[in-house]
VOFIVEX-976685 format. One line per field, with one value per residue (C-alpha): residue in one letter; y, x, z. Coordinates in Angstrom, 3 decimals. Each point is the difference from the previous one (the first is absolute). Example, Ala and Ser with C-alpha at 12.3 -4.5 7.8 and 13.67 -1.06 7.14 Angstrom:
REM residues 2
aa (A/S)
v (-4.500/3.440)
u (12.300/1.370)
w (7.800/-0.660)
//
This chain:
REM residues 408
aa (X/X/X/X/X/X/X/X/X/X/X/X/X/X/X/X/X/X/X/X/X/X/X/X/X/X/X/X/X/X/X/X/X/X/X/X/X/X/X/X/X/X/X/X/X/X/X/X/X/X/X/X/X/X/X/X/X/X/X/X/X/X/X/X/X/X/X/X/X/X/X/X/X/X/X/X/X/X/X/X/X/X/X/X/X/X/X/X/X/X/X/X/X/X/X/X/X/X/X/X/X/X/X/X/X/X/X/X/X/X/X/X/X/X/X/X/X/X/X/X/X/X/X/X/X/X/X/X/X/X/X/X/X/X/X/X/X/X/X/X/X/X/X/X/X/X/X/X/X/X/X/X/X/X/X/X/X/X/X/X/X/X/X/X/X/X/X/X/X/X/X/X/X/X/X/X/X/X/X/X/X/X/X/X/X/X/X/X/X/X/X/X/X/X/X/X/X/X/X/X/X/X/X/X/X/X/X/X/X/X/X/X/X/X/X/X/X/X/X/X/X/X/X/X/X/X/X/X/X/X/X/X/X/X/X/X/X/X/X/X/X/X/X/X/X/X/X/X/X/X/X/X/X/X/X/X/X/X/X/X/X/X/X/X/X/X/X/X/X/X/X/X/X/X/X/X/X/X/X/X/X/X/X/X/X/X/X/X/X/X/X/X/X/X/X/X/X/X/X/X/X/X/X/X/X/X/X/X/X/X/X/X/X/X/X/X/X/X/X/X/X/X/X/X/X/X/X/X/X/X/X/X/X/X/X/X/X/X/X/X/X/X/X/X/X/X/X/X/X/X/X/X/X/X/X/X/X/X/X/X/X/X/X/X/X/X/X/X/X/X/X/X/X/X/X/X/X/X/X/X/X/X/X/X/X/X/X/X/X/X/X/X/X/X/X/X/X/X/X/X/X/X/X/X/X/X/X/X)
v (-69.196/-1.111/-2.079/-2.981/-2.278/-3.298/-1.412/-3.789/-2.191/-2.518/-0.671/3.414/1.906/-1.514/0.573/3.586/0.550/-1.328/2.134/3.187/-0.402/-0.491/3.298/1.812/0.114/-0.753/-2.947/-1.494/-3.119/-0.267/-3.674/-1.367/-3.515/-0.765/-1.600/1.777/-1.683/-2.732/-0.512/-0.374/-2.910/-2.089/0.782/-2.821/-2.589/1.470/-0.033/3.570/0.396/3.216/1.031/-1.336/-0.035/1.676/3.312/3.047/-0.813/-3.428/1.568/2.402/-2.841/-1.734/2.999/-0.269/3.426/3.373/-1.534/3.218/1.735/-2.245/0.597/2.647/-2.034/-3.177/1.876/1.602/-3.144/-3.146/-3.685/-0.295/2.957/-1.594/-3.161/2.021/1.747/-3.279/-1.675/3.089/-0.313/-3.595/-2.028/-2.285/-0.488/-2.628/0.076/-2.836/-1.033/2.941/2.313/0.100/1.189/-1.430/0.161/-2.995/-0.836/-0.216/2.105/3.177/1.083/0.608/2.585/1.694/0.043/1.462/2.857/0.809/-0.211/2.209/2.614/-0.015/0.323/3.156/1.439/-0.605/0.167/-2.559/0.809/-2.753/2.181/0.399/3.201/1.249/3.404/2.054/3.666/2.688/3.763/1.795/-3.222/-0.987/-2.830/1.101/-3.185/-3.246/-0.703/-3.361/-1.915/0.765/3.721/0.747/2.101/-0.392/2.998/-0.785/1.880/-3.256/-2.968/-3.236/-2.010/-3.741/-1.697/-2.690/-1.136/-1.886/-3.573/-2.073/2.420/-2.088/1.267/3.602/0.714/1.360/2.873/2.758/1.827/0.306/1.890/2.373/0.723/0.446/2.587/2.018/-0.150/-3.040/-2.375/-3.652/-2.276/-3.147/-2.379/-3.650/-3.176/-1.356/-3.131/-1.564/-3.387/-0.410/-1.160/-2.283/-1.253/-3.741/-1.739/-2.863/2.329/-0.327/-3.789/0.434/2.509/-0.450/-1.780/1.482/-0.392/0.243/0.437/0.928/2.825/2.581/2.226/2.788/1.205/3.233/-0.020/1.434/-0.863/-3.120/0.220/-0.634/3.044/-2.316/-3.416/-1.551/-3.323/-0.482/-0.840/0.718/-1.049/-0.747/1.633/0.026/3.192/-0.710/0.105/1.444/-0.595/1.669/-0.434/1.372/3.019/0.839/-0.457/2.331/2.986/-0.473/0.078/3.729/0.224/-2.510/2.204/0.337/-3.164/-3.736/-2.040/-3.728/-1.914/-3.009/-2.538/-2.349/-2.825/-1.645/2.809/-2.218/-2.264/0.869/-1.229/-2.867/-0.965/0.171/-2.312/-2.522/0.222/-0.634/-2.952/-1.481/0.324/-1.531/-2.938/-1.041/-0.971/-0.113/-1.130/2.849/2.550/3.342/1.795/-2.079/0.346/3.442/-0.503/0.158/3.100/2.320/0.839/-2.247/2.782/1.432/-3.261/0.083/3.572/-0.895/-3.145/2.056/2.755/-2.518/-1.217/-3.632/-2.269/-0.933/-3.615/-0.442/-2.598/1.663/-2.391/1.400/3.673/1.269/2.198/2.855/-0.404/0.018/3.216/1.534/-1.190/1.532/3.238/0.248/-0.816/2.519/2.669/-0.180/3.163/2.209/3.118/2.795/1.933/2.470/0.781/-0.930/2.994/2.581/-1.165/-3.226/1.763/0.366/3.492/2.768/1.239/3.705/2.841/3.636/1.244/0.305/3.140/1.767/-1.166/1.285/-3.130/1.616/0.571/-1.874/3.338/0.902/2.523/1.256/0.321/1.230/-2.244/-3.067/-3.054/-3.484/-3.381/-3.647/-1.731/3.088/1.293/-1.197/-2.385/-3.768/-2.773/-3.680/-2.505/-0.560/2.712/2.914/1.340/0.227/1.680/2.652/0.480/0.328/2.217/2.420/0.044/0.802/2.760/1.568/-0.154/1.571/2.789/1.215)
u (37.020/0.448/3.016/-0.893/2.520/-1.321/2.314/-0.366/-0.925/-2.239/-3.701/-1.118/2.825/-0.507/-3.759/0.604/2.480/-2.394/-2.860/2.045/1.312/-3.573/-0.890/2.719/2.868/3.605/0.861/3.272/0.058/3.019/0.384/2.952/-0.259/1.078/-3.371/-3.153/-2.636/2.192/-2.399/-2.906/1.893/-0.256/-3.579/-2.530/2.814/1.170/-3.498/-0.949/-3.425/-0.769/-3.190/-3.239/-2.983/-2.450/-1.790/1.378/-1.816/1.654/3.395/-0.562/-1.089/3.351/2.038/0.375/1.600/-1.032/-2.430/-1.989/3.186/-0.021/-3.608/0.820/2.899/-2.105/-2.980/2.085/1.932/-1.732/0.794/-1.782/1.977/3.258/-1.011/-0.923/3.379/1.940/-2.260/0.298/3.773/0.102/-0.375/-3.083/-1.229/-1.990/-1.955/0.586/-1.237/-0.771/-0.238/3.801/1.135/3.107/1.473/-1.159/3.683/0.557/3.138/0.601/2.547/-2.871/-1.493/3.384/0.716/-3.448/0.538/3.503/-1.064/-3.063/2.219/2.570/-2.721/-1.105/3.501/0.920/3.755/1.633/3.084/1.922/0.741/-0.719/-1.610/1.159/-1.654/-2.964/0.758/-2.496/-0.234/-2.543/-1.878/-0.208/1.816/2.772/1.954/1.622/3.603/1.481/2.596/2.670/-0.531/-1.987/-3.144/-3.193/-2.277/-3.611/-3.119/-1.717/1.469/-1.892/1.606/-0.630/2.932/-2.046/0.474/2.776/-1.005/2.096/2.984/1.746/-2.636/0.916/-2.494/2.392/-2.005/1.750/-3.260/-0.782/3.246/-0.620/-3.555/1.066/2.600/-2.865/-1.960/-2.202/-0.931/0.942/-2.158/1.409/1.351/-0.943/-0.154/-3.241/-0.736/2.890/0.874/-0.724/2.171/-1.611/0.773/-0.384/3.357/-1.476/-0.250/3.772/-0.349/-2.709/2.032/-0.700/-3.338/-2.677/-3.670/-2.673/-3.748/0.205/-1.862/2.055/-1.785/1.670/-1.463/0.772/-0.129/-3.283/-1.912/-2.120/-0.190/3.185/1.590/0.834/-1.213/0.618/0.713/3.134/3.670/2.628/3.502/1.940/3.435/2.902/-1.428/-3.726/-2.441/-0.146/-1.748/-2.996/-2.461/2.459/0.962/-3.680/-0.627/2.867/-1.770/-2.838/2.352/-0.016/1.006/2.821/1.736/-3.105/-2.045/0.624/-0.819/-0.469/-0.111/-2.312/0.412/-2.816/1.904/-3.222/-2.492/-2.078/-0.905/-2.091/1.318/-2.522/1.016/3.670/-0.613/-1.703/2.936/2.482/-2.071/-0.003/3.799/0.371/-2.256/2.245/2.855/-1.185/3.325/1.985/1.663/-1.786/3.175/-0.097/-3.729/-0.325/1.963/-3.107/-1.299/2.985/3.393/2.717/2.066/-3.099/-1.050/2.445/-1.098/-3.715/0.609/1.845/-2.634/-2.863/1.324/-0.393/2.982/1.417/0.423/-3.700/-1.682/-2.695/-2.687/0.726/-0.376/-3.121/-2.764/1.255/3.523/-1.358/-1.838/3.310/1.637/-2.782/0.291/3.732/-0.519/-2.836/1.656/3.797/0.835/3.091/0.829/1.179/2.971/0.591/0.701/3.113/2.199/-1.368/2.577/-2.033/-3.378/-1.841/-1.219/0.646/-2.571/0.350/1.496/-0.698/-2.893/-3.197/-0.859/2.712/-1.172/-3.001/-2.092/-1.564/3.384/2.711/1.822/1.854/-1.782/3.430/1.950/-1.580/0.796/0.894/-2.237/-0.012/-1.134/0.133/1.442/1.811/-3.395/-1.386/-2.553/0.182/-2.397/-0.721/1.168/-1.938/1.259/-1.059/3.500/0.799/-3.358/1.086/3.233/-1.754/-2.828/2.203/2.548/-2.713/-1.456/3.409/0.831/-3.339/0.507/3.440)
w (-52.920/3.633/0.983/2.186/1.703/1.324/2.686/-0.047/-2.953/1.711/-0.533/1.318/-1.677/-3.438/0.114/1.160/-2.823/-2.655/1.263/0.404/-3.564/-1.244/1.679/-1.937/2.482/-0.965/2.297/1.254/2.179/2.330/0.948/1.968/-1.475/-3.544/-0.612/1.234/2.185/1.466/2.893/-2.403/-1.598/3.184/1.053/0.001/-0.059/-3.287/-1.490/1.057/1.610/-1.920/1.808/1.432/-2.368/2.361/0.608/1.834/3.262/0.086/-0.684/2.907/2.315/-0.571/1.204/3.796/0.530/-1.466/-2.532/-0.579/-1.153/-3.093/-1.036/-2.638/-1.413/-0.262/-1.439/-2.742/-0.943/1.203/-0.412/-3.342/-1.378/1.147/-1.836/-3.097/0.077/-0.111/-2.552/-2.238/0.374/-1.191/3.205/0.080/3.579/1.885/3.268/2.469/3.452/2.264/-3.054/-0.228/-3.436/-1.730/-3.502/-2.052/-0.515/3.796/-0.552/2.013/-2.614/-2.446/2.386/0.463/-3.726/-0.733/2.475/-1.245/-3.639/0.626/1.671/-2.807/-2.648/1.779/-0.144/3.641/0.547/2.311/2.084/1.754/3.036/3.711/1.202/3.381/0.417/-1.160/-0.594/0.985/-0.050/2.150/0.710/-3.677/-1.776/-2.367/-0.709/1.070/0.989/-1.034/2.009/-2.628/0.666/-3.148/0.367/-2.034/-0.389/0.823/0.967/0.973/1.886/0.638/2.814/-0.550/1.719/1.758/3.585/1.784/-0.786/-2.412/-0.023/-2.687/-2.441/0.808/2.793/2.594/1.496/-2.009/-0.629/3.708/0.537/-2.905/1.166/3.639/-1.076/-1.450/3.247/-0.632/2.807/-0.464/2.168/1.647/-2.639/0.564/-2.084/-1.465/-2.033/1.877/1.575/3.716/2.905/2.573/3.499/-0.633/-0.511/-2.014/-3.026/-0.390/-0.214/-2.635/-2.046/-3.720/0.488/-2.255/0.927/-2.702/0.398/3.668/1.724/1.870/2.517/1.968/3.300/1.842/3.801/1.238/-3.184/-0.537/-3.785/-2.001/-1.633/-2.918/-1.125/-3.393/-1.699/-2.071/0.170/2.642/0.965/3.189/0.282/2.435/1.575/-0.200/-2.908/-3.515/-3.329/-1.692/2.904/2.547/-2.111/-0.400/3.731/0.936/-1.576/2.511/3.003/0.697/3.695/0.460/2.621/2.188/-0.531/0.049/-3.091/-0.512/-3.268/-0.122/-2.809/-0.953/-1.686/-1.243/-0.748/-2.316/2.941/3.045/3.363/-0.165/-3.552/0.968/2.961/-2.292/-2.419/2.859/1.256/-3.505/-0.216/3.482/-0.891/-2.886/2.330/3.572/1.483/-1.562/2.290/0.041/-1.171/-3.222/-0.676/-1.573/-3.227/-2.214/1.742/0.442/-1.562/1.425/1.645/1.712/1.684/2.988/0.776/-0.092/2.080/2.625/0.114/0.248/3.354/-1.099/0.605/-3.393/1.094/0.771/-2.233/-2.080/1.295/3.487/-0.977/1.803/-1.381/2.201/-1.377/-3.565/0.823/1.115/-3.224/-2.132/1.951/-0.792/-3.692/-0.346/2.185/-0.228/1.929/-0.356/2.014/-2.304/1.372/-2.824/-3.644/-1.929/-0.990/-2.430/-2.581/-0.279/-0.305/-3.291/0.863/2.517/2.484/0.759/-2.033/-0.881/2.152/-2.039/1.980/-1.997/-3.455/-1.945/-0.737/-3.084/-1.719/1.985/0.325/3.171/2.202/1.102/-3.278/-3.220/-2.966/2.114/-0.477/1.533/-1.326/1.032/3.020/1.321/1.228/3.351/-1.526/-0.425/-0.896/0.398/-2.609/-3.209/-2.350/2.205/0.662/-3.708/-0.557/2.540/-1.971/-3.360/1.256/1.969/-2.841/-2.517/2.200/0.661/-3.712/-0.901/2.528/-1.108)
//
């Protein structure tokens, strides 16, 4: 019987462990945290967006980098099979807007418990320990060295240590170091699904303001069409912008070092410019002697009004019955196109996922085995693949984990 050590007990590691055990391997999971899958506990705001209920082509289309590498993994263990796995392990699921799949309970802990329980039922052994080295002999895996000096014999090792985002959950980049020691290339590590910093100082004054049902569009210099445009919720912060829309948008910003990006917020996407003008005229007509600066209370959040007044170029002391059609057009333009100049990403420690990782050129896509070291496999976020929001990143973890586990 083969001895398999899975380094990292996250989503990919636990799925790999379950599958390897099903295939007849004796499996040990080395996990540095007392409780496995800590990062999984906080995904989807604690609800856990398990996968996206779609076909393989749609999965592939939501992977901006190295999508073809994942074709075998997705084909062998697709979204519907992920859903079947959890439902067979006692977690009823539901599909929401955008085909996002969540546990009916809305509790990520149910997903974690199902994975851990499934592994234990299959005889998987859990070690609360950090691995620091992978032993090889003649280019073949022979074992794993733990930080306390103990060595575990293994003829198969599956490296599932995640990326560098959310280090408090255990993702500290340990796996990159172990793989690099064995000759693997680690591509540039960058944050993705991360808050954005912007140039405009008024964001600091708006810090804490949440906007709902707005449309956020992101434009890249040199391109007319937005690289991202979606309606939803976002948040102003002391450094710029955050919230679900912004995190999603960040995954579409692929060349922040070379290109300039602007974020454009439509504060009233349900209204055309003409409809918005009529709405403003109606509000103005109710109290024609009111100062312009006091006339937008029904239309906009209180803290946002001074910013919009300033950007409109209309003197706040102007009586609303003296605001011209041209000035109203300027006001509508600001409300429909509040523009921010993006200066960068927040640190990787604040990102939900990591962009970059072990080069896919050095991994066999049909097995997830290293092309450099026999018996070494990779799964999950440690690989140089990442996806947009909507359950696609967890699908990568489950599919690559399942394929690695099947291949040992």
